[in-house]
N, CA, C and O atoms as a Tinker XYZ file with bonds, in Angstrom:
   424  protein
     1  N    -48.713000   -7.712000   48.939000    73     2
     2  CA   -49.183000   -6.379000   49.195000    64     1     3
     3  C    -48.760000   -5.468000   48.039000    63     2     4     5
     4  O    -47.640000   -5.563000   47.536000    81     3
     5  N    -49.651000   -4.606000   47.639000    73     3     6
     6  CA   -49.346000   -3.640000   46.589000    64     5     7
     7  C    -48.681000   -2.414000   47.200000    63     6     8     9
     8  O    -49.055000   -1.956000   48.280000    81     7
     9  N    -47.689000   -1.895000   46.485000    73     7    10
    10  CA   -46.965000   -0.702000   46.938000    64     9    11
    11  C    -46.927000    0.317000   45.810000    63    10    12    13
    12  O    -46.981000   -0.052000   44.637000    81    11
    13  N    -46.835000    1.582000   46.153000    73    11    14
    14  CA   -46.682000    2.643000   45.162000    64    13    15
    15  C    -45.208000    2.816000   44.830000    63    14    16    17
    16  O    -44.357000    2.832000   45.719000    81    15
    17  N    -44.918000    2.944000   43.549000    73    15    18
    18  CA   -43.535000    3.157000   43.124000    64    17    19
    19  C    -43.004000    4.457000   43.710000    63    18    20    21
    20  O    -41.846000    4.521000   44.123000    81    19
    21  N    -43.830000    5.485000   43.752000    73    19    22
    22  CA   -43.358000    6.777000   44.255000    64    21    23
    23  C    -42.940000    6.706000   45.721000    63    22    24    25
    24  O    -42.220000    7.585000   46.198000    81    23
    25  N    -43.381000    5.670000   46.446000    73    23    26
    26  CA   -42.962000    5.526000   47.833000    64    25    27
    27  C    -41.474000    5.203000   47.960000    63    26    28    29
    28  O    -40.902000    5.367000   49.038000    81    27
    29  N    -40.833000    4.745000   46.875000    73    27    30
    30  CA   -39.395000    4.468000   46.905000    64    29    31
    31  C    -38.549000    5.745000   46.912000    63    30    32    33
    32  O    -37.384000    5.732000   47.310000    81    31
    33  N    -39.161000    6.850000   46.462000    73    31    34
    34  CA   -38.449000    8.129000   46.453000    64    33    35
    35  C    -38.121000    8.496000   47.900000    63    34    36    37
    36  O    -38.996000    8.504000   48.766000    81    35
    37  N    -36.863000    8.795000   48.142000    73    35    38
    38  CA   -36.428000    9.152000   49.489000    64    37    39
    39  C    -35.862000    7.992000   50.283000    63    38    40    41
    40  O    -35.309000    8.200000   51.363000    81    39
    41  N    -35.987000    6.765000   49.772000    73    39    42
    42  CA   -35.385000    5.618000   50.451000    64    41    43
    43  C    -33.870000    5.790000   50.465000    63    42    44    45
    44  O    -33.295000    6.354000   49.534000    81    43
    45  N    -33.230000    5.305000   51.515000    73    43    46
    46  CA   -31.775000    5.279000   51.585000    64    45    47
    47  C    -31.272000    4.169000   50.686000    63    46    48    49
    48  O    -31.668000    3.013000   50.836000    81    47
    49  N    -30.402000    4.514000   49.755000    73    47    50
    50  CA   -29.797000    3.528000   48.870000    64    49    51
    51  C    -28.584000    2.947000   49.592000    63    50    52    53
    52  O    -27.683000    3.678000   50.001000    81    51
    53  N    -28.573000    1.623000   49.742000    73    51    54
    54  CA   -27.526000    0.946000   50.500000    64    53    55
    55  C    -26.628000    0.166000   49.548000    63    54    56    57
    56  O    -27.020000   -0.870000   49.010000    81    55
    57  N    -25.415000    0.682000   49.348000    73    55    58
    58  CA   -24.416000   -0.044000   48.561000    64    57    59
    59  C    -23.928000   -1.230000   49.379000    63    58    60    61
    60  O    -24.262000   -1.365000   50.556000    81    59
    61  N    -23.137000   -2.085000   48.747000    73    59    62
    62  CA   -22.630000   -3.252000   49.457000    64    61    63
    63  C    -21.645000   -2.865000   50.558000    63    62    64    65
    64  O    -21.418000   -3.639000   51.488000    81    63
    65  N    -21.053000   -1.656000   50.456000    73    63    66
    66  CA   -20.064000   -1.250000   51.452000    64    65    67
    67  C    -20.411000    0.019000   52.229000    63    66    68    69
    68  O    -19.632000    0.433000   53.088000    81    67
    69  N    -21.548000    0.645000   51.957000    73    67    70
    70  CA   -21.992000    1.809000   52.741000    64    69    71
    71  C    -23.321000    2.325000   52.201000    63    70    72    73
    72  O    -23.783000    1.891000   51.146000    81    71
    73  N    -23.937000    3.263000   52.940000    73    71    74
    74  CA   -25.156000    3.927000   52.467000    64    73    75
    75  C    -24.752000    5.048000   51.519000    63    74    76    77
    76  O    -23.786000    5.766000   51.777000    81    75
    77  N    -25.484000    5.197000   50.433000    73    75    78
    78  CA   -25.137000    6.196000   49.425000    64    77    79
    79  C    -25.898000    7.496000   49.595000    63    78    80    81
    80  O    -25.349000    8.558000   49.301000    81    79
    81  N    -27.061000    7.459000   50.027000    73    79    82
    82  CA   -27.963000    8.554000   50.331000    64    81    83
    83  C    -29.345000    8.213000   49.822000    63    82    84    85
    84  O    -29.870000    7.160000   50.186000    81    83
    85  N    -29.952000    9.028000   49.014000    73    83    86
    86  CA   -31.374000    8.872000   48.738000    64    85    87
    87  C    -31.696000    8.602000   47.275000    63    86    88    89
    88  O    -31.034000    9.109000   46.369000    81    87
    89  N    -32.728000    7.790000   47.067000    73    87    90
    90  CA   -33.306000    7.632000   45.733000    64    89    91
    91  C    -34.118000    8.893000   45.457000    63    90    92    93
    92  O    -34.982000    9.266000   46.251000    81    91
    93  N    -33.840000    9.549000   44.331000    73    91    94
    94  CA   -34.489000   10.829000   44.028000    64    93    95
    95  C    -35.488000   10.748000   42.884000    63    94    96    97
    96  O    -36.408000   11.563000   42.812000    81    95
    97  N    -35.325000    9.788000   41.995000    73    95    98
    98  CA   -36.225000    9.699000   40.851000    64    97    99
    99  C    -36.151000    8.291000   40.284000    63    98   100   101
   100  O    -35.209000    7.547000   40.555000    81    99
   101  N    -37.146000    7.940000   39.500000    73    99   102
   102  CA   -37.204000    6.637000   38.846000    64   101   103
   103  C    -37.498000    6.851000   37.374000    63   102   104   105
   104  O    -38.358000    7.657000   37.018000    81   103
   105  N    -36.788000    6.132000   36.517000    73   103   106
   106  CA   -37.068000    6.182000   35.087000    64   105   107
   107  C    -37.807000    4.911000   34.714000    63   106   108   109
   108  O    -37.349000    3.803000   34.992000    81   107
   109  N    -38.958000    5.088000   34.078000    73   107   110
   110  CA   -39.787000    3.962000   33.647000    64   109   111
   111  C    -39.738000    3.834000   32.138000    63   110   112   113
   112  O    -39.569000    4.820000   31.420000    81   111
   113  N    -39.889000    2.616000   31.673000    73   111   114
   114  CA   -40.000000    2.390000   30.238000    64   113   115
   115  C    -41.379000    2.857000   29.794000    63   114   116   117
   116  O    -42.368000    2.631000   30.491000    81   115
   117  N    -41.446000    3.507000   28.635000    73   115   118
   118  CA   -42.747000    3.950000   28.138000    64   117   119
   119  C    -43.495000    2.836000   27.418000    63   118   120   121
   120  O    -44.629000    3.038000   26.984000    81   119
   121  N    -42.879000    1.663000   27.284000    73   119   122
   122  CA   -43.568000    0.550000   26.622000    64   121   123
   123  C    -44.139000   -0.453000   27.606000    63   122   124   125
   124  O    -45.255000   -0.939000   27.421000    81   123
   125  N    -43.375000   -0.772000   28.665000    73   123   126
   126  CA   -43.891000   -1.771000   29.619000    64   125   127
   127  C    -44.039000   -1.232000   31.042000    63   126   128   129
   128  O    -44.456000   -1.968000   31.937000    81   127
   129  N    -43.706000    0.034000   31.261000    73   127   130
   130  CA   -43.831000    0.719000   32.543000    64   129   131
   131  C    -42.994000    0.084000   33.648000    63   130   132   133
   132  O    -43.289000    0.261000   34.830000    81   131
   133  N    -41.965000   -0.645000   33.274000    73   131   134
   134  CA   -41.043000   -1.217000   34.255000    64   133   135
   135  C    -40.014000   -0.169000   34.652000    63   134   136   137
   136  O    -39.657000    0.692000   33.848000    81   135
   137  N    -39.539000   -0.241000   35.887000    73   135   138
   138  CA   -38.461000    0.640000   36.332000    64   137   139
   139  C    -37.183000    0.178000   35.649000    63   138   140   141
   140  O    -36.811000   -0.992000   35.737000    81   139
   141  N    -36.509000    1.106000   34.964000    73   139   142
   142  CA   -35.256000    0.763000   34.289000    64   141   143
   143  C    -34.051000    1.423000   34.943000    63   142   144   145
   144  O    -32.950000    0.876000   34.896000    81   143
   145  N    -34.240000    2.586000   35.550000    73   143   146
   146  CA   -33.132000    3.287000   36.190000    64   145   147
   147  C    -33.634000    4.004000   37.440000    63   146   148   149
   148  O    -34.810000    4.350000   37.558000    81   147
   149  N    -32.703000    4.211000   38.366000    73   147   150
   150  CA   -32.977000    4.976000   39.580000    64   149   151
   151  C    -31.948000    6.093000   39.657000    63   150   152   153
   152  O    -30.756000    5.864000   39.449000    81   151
   153  N    -32.408000    7.294000   39.953000    73   151   154
   154  CA   -31.509000    8.425000   40.174000    64   153   155
   155  C    -31.205000    8.473000   41.664000    63   154   156   157
   156  O    -32.110000    8.500000   42.498000    81   155
   157  N    -29.911000    8.482000   41.985000    73   155   158
   158  CA   -29.467000    8.491000   43.377000    64   157   159
   159  C    -28.750000    9.799000   43.657000    63   158   160   161
   160  O    -27.840000   10.190000   42.925000    81   159
   161  N    -29.164000   10.470000   44.718000    73   159   162
   162  CA   -28.492000   11.685000   45.167000    64   161   163
   163  C    -27.359000   11.242000   46.077000    63   162   164   165
   164  O    -27.610000   10.710000   47.158000    81   163
   165  N    -26.119000   11.450000   45.660000    73   163   166
   166  CA   -24.959000   10.983000   46.417000    64   165   167
   167  C    -24.509000   11.975000   47.482000    63   166   168   169
   168  O    -23.511000   11.730000   48.160000    81   167
   169  N    -25.205000   13.068000   47.642000    73   167   170
   170  CA   -24.904000   14.035000   48.677000    64   169   171
   171  C    -24.976000   13.330000   50.037000    63   170   172   173
   172  O    -25.918000   12.557000   50.207000    81   171
   173  N    -24.108000   13.505000   50.999000    73   171   174
   174  CA   -23.077000   14.525000   51.093000    64   173   175
   175  C    -21.688000   14.078000   50.642000    63   174   176   177
   176  O    -20.778000   14.906000   50.597000    81   175
   177  N    -21.491000   12.817000   50.309000    73   175   178
   178  CA   -20.110000   12.397000   50.021000    64   177   179
   179  C    -19.621000   12.821000   48.655000    63   178   180   181
   180  O    -18.411000   12.829000   48.428000    81   179
   181  N    -20.507000   13.176000   47.726000    73   179   182
   182  CA   -20.117000   13.891000   46.507000    64   181   183
   183  C    -21.146000   15.009000   46.380000    63   182   184   185
   184  O    -22.229000   14.795000   45.836000    81   183
   185  N    -20.827000   16.156000   46.861000    73   183   186
   186  CA   -21.775000   17.248000   47.039000    64   185   187
   187  C    -22.590000   17.529000   45.779000    63   186   188   189
   188  O    -22.052000   17.903000   44.737000    81   187
   189  N    -23.903000   17.337000   45.907000    73   187   190
   190  CA   -24.818000   17.698000   44.843000    64   189   191
   191  C    -24.792000   16.818000   43.601000    63   190   192   193
   192  O    -25.370000   17.199000   42.584000    81   191
   193  N    -24.156000   15.679000   43.641000    73   191   194
   194  CA   -24.005000   14.818000   42.476000    64   193   195
   195  C    -25.122000   13.788000   42.459000    63   194   196   197
   196  O    -25.322000   13.068000   43.437000    81   195
   197  N    -25.841000   13.718000   41.362000    73   195   198
   198  CA   -26.876000   12.703000   41.179000    64   197   199
   199  C    -26.454000   11.781000   40.050000    63   198   200   201
   200  O    -26.062000   12.238000   38.976000    81   199
   201  N    -26.537000   10.487000   40.297000    73   199   202
   202  CA   -26.132000    9.495000   39.313000    64   201   203
   203  C    -27.301000    8.578000   38.992000    63   202   204   205
   204  O    -28.276000    8.498000   39.739000    81   203
   205  N    -27.180000    7.884000   37.860000    73   203   206
   206  CA   -28.205000    6.947000   37.415000    64   205   207
   207  C    -27.656000    5.536000   37.554000    63   206   208   209
   208  O    -26.533000    5.251000   37.138000    81   207
   209  N    -28.461000    4.652000   38.146000    73   207   210
   210  CA   -28.083000    3.245000   38.247000    64   209   211
   211  C    -29.202000    2.394000   37.651000    63   210   212   213
   212  O    -30.363000    2.802000   37.683000    81   211
   213  N    -28.881000    1.233000   37.114000    73   211   214
   214  CA   -29.896000    0.398000   36.479000    64   213   215
   215  C    -30.726000   -0.382000   37.502000    63   214   216   217
   216  O    -30.253000   -0.697000   38.594000    81   215
   217  N    -31.945000   -0.682000   37.135000    73   215   218
   218  CA   -32.823000   -1.438000   38.029000    64   217   219
   219  C    -32.312000   -2.851000   38.275000    63   218   220   221
   220  O    -32.672000   -3.472000   39.276000    81   219
   221  N    -31.473000   -3.369000   37.373000    73   219   222
   222  CA   -30.939000   -4.724000   37.561000    64   221   223
   223  C    -30.037000   -4.813000   38.790000    63   222   224   225
   224  O    -29.755000   -5.912000   39.265000    81   223
   225  N    -29.580000   -3.670000   39.313000    73   223   226
   226  CA   -28.740000   -3.685000   40.508000    64   225   227
   227  C    -29.566000   -3.596000   41.798000    63   226   228   229
   228  O    -29.011000   -3.682000   42.893000    81   227
   229  N    -30.872000   -3.425000   41.673000    73   227   230
   230  CA   -31.732000   -3.284000   42.852000    64   229   231
   231  C    -32.040000   -4.634000   43.468000    63   230   232   233
   232  O    -32.222000   -5.630000   42.768000    81   231
   233  N    -32.094000   -4.648000   44.791000    73   231   234
   234  CA   -32.579000   -5.801000   45.523000    64   233   235
   235  C    -33.939000   -5.420000   46.101000    63   234   236   237
   236  O    -34.403000   -4.298000   45.900000    81   235
   237  N    -34.566000   -6.323000   46.802000    73   235   238
   238  CA   -35.877000   -6.026000   47.370000    64   237   239
   239  C    -35.773000   -4.924000   48.418000    63   238   240   241
   240  O    -34.882000   -4.951000   49.267000    81   239
   241  N    -36.684000   -3.954000   48.358000    73   239   242
   242  CA   -36.645000   -2.865000   49.334000    64   241   243
   243  C    -36.983000   -3.361000   50.733000    63   242   244   245
   244  O    -37.737000   -4.318000   50.908000    81   243
   245  N    -36.408000   -2.689000   51.723000    73   243   246
   246  CA   -36.780000   -2.908000   53.121000    64   245   247
   247  C    -37.758000   -1.786000   53.468000    63   246   248   249
   248  O    -37.359000   -0.694000   53.874000    81   247
   249  N    -39.035000   -2.080000   53.302000    73   247   250
   250  CA   -40.055000   -1.040000   53.388000    64   249   251
   251  C    -40.095000   -0.361000   54.758000    63   250   252   253
   252  O    -40.183000    0.865000   54.832000    81   251
   253  N    -40.030000   -1.129000   55.829000    73   251   254
   254  CA   -40.144000   -0.535000   57.162000    64   253   255
   255  C    -38.944000    0.367000   57.472000    63   254   256   257
   256  O    -39.101000    1.423000   58.085000    81   255
   257  N    -37.742000   -0.054000   57.046000    73   255   258
   258  CA   -36.528000    0.729000   57.290000    64   257   259
   259  C    -36.320000    1.819000   56.238000    63   258   260   261
   260  O    -35.439000    2.666000   56.389000    81   259
   261  N    -37.127000    1.801000   55.175000    73   259   262
   262  CA   -37.016000    2.745000   54.055000    64   261   263
   263  C    -35.622000    2.688000   53.437000    63   262   264   265
   264  O    -34.984000    3.715000   53.206000    81   263
   265  N    -35.160000    1.447000   53.171000    73   263   266
   266  CA   -33.861000    1.219000   52.556000    64   265   267
   267  C    -34.023000    0.467000   51.246000    63   266   268   269
   268  O    -34.874000   -0.412000   51.110000    81   267
   269  N    -33.183000    0.838000   50.287000    73   267   270
   270  CA   -33.173000    0.210000   48.974000    64   269   271
   271  C    -31.769000   -0.348000   48.713000    63   270   272   273
   272  O    -30.890000    0.383000   48.257000    81   271
   273  N    -31.555000   -1.639000   49.000000    73   271   274
   274  CA   -30.233000   -2.228000   48.778000    64   273   275
   275  C    -29.931000   -2.365000   47.285000    63   274   276   277
   276  O    -30.819000   -2.646000   46.480000    81   275
   277  N    -28.664000   -2.162000   46.937000    73   275   278
   278  CA   -28.195000   -2.338000   45.559000    64   277   279
   279  C    -26.940000   -3.204000   45.574000    63   278   280   281
   280  O    -26.251000   -3.301000   46.590000    81   279
   281  N    -26.653000   -3.829000   44.443000    73   279   282
   282  CA   -25.500000   -4.720000   44.337000    64   281   283
   283  C    -24.264000   -3.999000   43.820000    63   282   284   285
   284  O    -23.409000   -4.611000   43.180000    81   283
   285  N    -24.167000   -2.708000   44.093000    73   283   286
   286  CA   -23.026000   -1.894000   43.679000    64   285   287
   287  C    -22.222000   -1.467000   44.895000    63   286   288   289
   288  O    -22.771000   -1.294000   45.983000    81   287
   289  N    -20.925000   -1.298000   44.707000    73   287   290
   290  CA   -20.104000   -0.706000   45.752000    64   289   291
   291  C    -20.227000    0.811000   45.661000    63   290   292   293
   292  O    -20.782000    1.344000   44.700000    81   291
   293  N    -19.711000    1.488000   46.658000    73   291   294
   294  CA   -19.707000    2.951000   46.630000    64   293   295
   295  C    -18.931000    3.457000   45.419000    63   294   296   297
   296  O    -19.339000    4.427000   44.779000    81   295
   297  N    -17.821000    2.806000   45.104000    73   295   298
   298  CA   -16.999000    3.217000   43.959000    64   297   299
   299  C    -17.761000    3.047000   42.644000    63   298   300   301
   300  O    -17.713000    3.926000   41.784000    81   299
   301  N    -18.463000    1.921000   42.482000    73   299   302
   302  CA   -19.250000    1.695000   41.267000    64   301   303
   303  C    -20.363000    2.725000   41.149000    63   302   304   305
   304  O    -20.649000    3.211000   40.055000    81   303
   305  N    -20.983000    3.056000   42.256000    73   303   306
   306  CA   -22.043000    4.063000   42.238000    64   305   307
   307  C    -21.461000    5.417000   41.852000    63   306   308   309
   308  O    -22.045000    6.135000   41.040000    81   307
   309  N    -20.314000    5.770000   42.427000    73   307   310
   310  CA   -19.664000    7.048000   42.136000    64   309   311
   311  C    -19.298000    7.150000   40.661000    63   310   312   313
   312  O    -19.342000    8.238000   40.086000    81   311
   313  N    -18.934000    6.024000   40.039000    73   311   314
   314  CA   -18.535000    6.017000   38.635000    64   313   315
   315  C    -19.702000    5.917000   37.666000    63   314   316   317
   316  O    -19.496000    5.901000   36.452000    81   315
   317  N    -20.912000    5.850000   38.176000    73   315   318
   318  CA   -22.104000    5.794000   37.317000    64   317   319
   319  C    -22.314000    7.139000   36.638000    63   318   320   321
   320  O    -21.803000    8.156000   37.107000    81   319
   321  N    -23.061000    7.155000   35.540000    73   319   322
   322  CA   -23.245000    8.420000   34.804000    64   321   323
   323  C    -24.080000    9.430000   35.582000    63   322   324   325
   324  O    -24.960000    9.072000   36.365000    81   323
   325  N    -23.782000   10.684000   35.343000    73   323   326
   326  CA   -24.546000   11.769000   35.947000    64   325   327
   327  C    -25.983000   11.726000   35.445000    63   326   328   329
   328  O    -26.230000   11.447000   34.272000    81   327
   329  N    -26.913000   12.001000   36.324000    73   327   330
   330  CA   -28.331000   12.012000   35.943000    64   329   331
   331  C    -28.594000   13.060000   34.871000    63   330   332   333
   332  O    -29.455000   12.858000   34.015000    81   331
   333  N    -27.875000   14.169000   34.902000    73   331   334
   334  CA   -28.110000   15.223000   33.917000    64   333   335
   335  C    -27.605000   14.840000   32.529000    63   334   336   337
   336  O    -27.994000   15.455000   31.536000    81   335
   337  N    -26.739000   13.824000   32.453000    73   335   338
   338  CA   -26.184000   13.453000   31.154000    64   337   339
   339  C    -27.001000   12.400000   30.422000    63   338   340   341
   340  O    -26.693000   12.085000   29.272000    81   339
   341  N    -28.023000   11.852000   31.045000    73   339   342
   342  CA   -28.756000   10.755000   30.415000    64   341   343
   343  C    -30.257000   10.971000   30.302000    63   342   344   345
   344  O    -30.972000   10.014000   30.002000    81   343
   345  N    -30.767000   12.161000   30.523000    73   343   346
   346  CA   -32.199000   12.307000   30.371000    64   345   347
   347  C    -32.547000   13.280000   29.273000    63   346   348   349
   348  O    -31.812000   14.250000   29.089000    81   347
   349  N    -33.609000   13.088000   28.538000    73   347   350
   350  CA   -34.398000   11.849000   28.532000    64   349   351
   351  C    -33.585000   10.708000   27.933000    63   350   352   353
   352  O    -32.733000   10.924000   27.071000    81   351
   353  N    -33.848000    9.531000   28.387000    73   351   354
   354  CA   -33.041000    8.382000   27.976000    64   353   355
   355  C    -33.851000    7.485000   27.044000    63   354   356   357
   356  O    -34.965000    7.076000   27.373000    81   355
   357  N    -33.289000    7.190000   25.898000    73   355   358
   358  CA   -33.938000    6.281000   24.958000    64   357   359
   359  C    -33.477000    4.862000   25.242000    63   358   360   361
   360  O    -32.517000    4.653000   25.984000    81   359
   361  N    -34.152000    3.895000   24.658000    73   359   362
   362  CA   -33.755000    2.510000   24.842000    64   361   363
   363  C    -32.334000    2.283000   24.318000    63   362   364   365
   364  O    -31.555000    1.555000   24.934000    81   363
   365  N    -31.994000    2.902000   23.184000    73   363   366
   366  CA   -30.654000    2.756000   22.623000    64   365   367
   367  C    -29.595000    3.330000   23.571000    63   366   368   369
   368  O    -28.521000    2.748000   23.730000    81   367
   369  N    -29.895000    4.462000   24.195000    73   367   370
   370  CA   -28.969000    5.036000   25.165000    64   369   371
   371  C    -28.820000    4.118000   26.370000    63   370   372   373
   372  O    -27.723000    3.951000   26.902000    81   371
   373  N    -29.923000    3.531000   26.792000    73   371   374
   374  CA   -29.886000    2.622000   27.938000    64   373   375
   375  C    -29.005000    1.411000   27.641000    63   374   376   377
   376  O    -28.214000    0.993000   28.486000    81   375
   377  N    -29.141000    0.855000   26.451000    73   375   378
   378  CA   -28.307000   -0.283000   26.051000    64   377   379
   379  C    -26.839000    0.143000   26.022000    63   378   380   381
   380  O    -25.972000   -0.602000   26.478000    81   379
   381  N    -26.553000    1.336000   25.490000    73   379   382
   382  CA   -25.189000    1.835000   25.459000    64   381   383
   383  C    -24.642000    1.999000   26.878000    63   382   384   385
   384  O    -23.504000    1.621000   27.154000    81   383
   385  N    -25.454000    2.563000   27.778000    73   383   386
   386  CA   -25.023000    2.728000   29.164000    64   385   387
   387  C    -24.723000    1.386000   29.818000    63   386   388   389
   388  O    -23.762000    1.262000   30.577000    81   387
   389  N    -25.549000    0.378000   29.523000    73   387   390
   390  CA   -25.300000   -0.963000   30.075000    64   389   391
   391  C    -23.909000   -1.446000   29.687000    63   390   392   393
   392  O    -23.183000   -1.990000   30.519000    81   391
   393  N    -23.535000   -1.248000   28.419000    73   391   394
   394  CA   -22.220000   -1.666000   27.957000    64   393   395
   395  C    -21.109000   -0.805000   28.509000    63   394   396   397
   396  O    -20.077000   -1.319000   28.941000    81   395
   397  N    -21.309000    0.496000   28.498000    73   395   398
   398  CA   -20.274000    1.434000   28.929000    64   397   399
   399  C    -19.929000    1.269000   30.412000    63   398   400   401
   400  O    -18.755000    1.301000   30.781000    81   399
   401  N    -20.931000    1.096000   31.249000    73   399   402
   402  CA   -20.708000    1.013000   32.686000    64   401   403
   403  C    -20.746000   -0.430000   33.205000    63   402   404   405
   404  O    -20.694000   -0.671000   34.411000    81   403
   405  N    -20.839000   -1.376000   32.276000    73   403   406
   406  CA   -20.856000   -2.809000   32.617000    64   405   407
   407  C    -21.960000   -3.143000   33.614000    63   406   408   409
   408  O    -21.774000   -3.933000   34.539000    81   407
   409  N    -23.112000   -2.518000   33.398000    73   407   410
   410  CA   -24.261000   -2.823000   34.240000    64   409   411
   411  C    -24.781000   -4.203000   33.877000    63   410   412   413
   412  O    -24.618000   -4.643000   32.739000    81   411
   413  N    -25.398000   -4.888000   34.817000    73   411   414
   414  CA   -26.042000   -6.148000   34.485000    64   413   415
   415  C    -27.197000   -5.912000   33.510000    63   414   416   417
   416  O    -27.791000   -4.834000   33.496000    81   415
   417  N    -27.506000   -6.898000   32.715000    73   415   418
   418  CA   -28.619000   -6.780000   31.768000    64   417   419
   419  C    -29.925000   -6.578000   32.512000    63   418   420   421
   420  O    -30.165000   -7.208000   33.542000    81   419
   421  N    -30.767000   -5.699000   31.992000    73   419   422
   422  CA   -32.052000   -5.412000   32.643000    64   421   423
   423  C    -33.069000   -6.474000   32.310000    63   422   424
   424  O    -34.209000   -6.403000   32.768000    81   423
């Protein structure tokens, strides 16, 4: 079945140890149109904080439950870079972020 990428916006992001809150935005590559990063709104447990996580941490969405599981703990998500600090993001910045935050390779 075909799905719209924009339908993932608003899904509950589920860390391995708790729900993080909502997917707020998606960053796509301008060369292959693949999802490379997801912006997660961590409110209410870190008030108003939005972080960026790599698509390599995503698991298959649970469409009916509107959940997006990730392979990160709450602590790893909290330590991810602020969404405001990485946009617009170039490929070189993305590679640097992968190394800096020890994200899995995309």
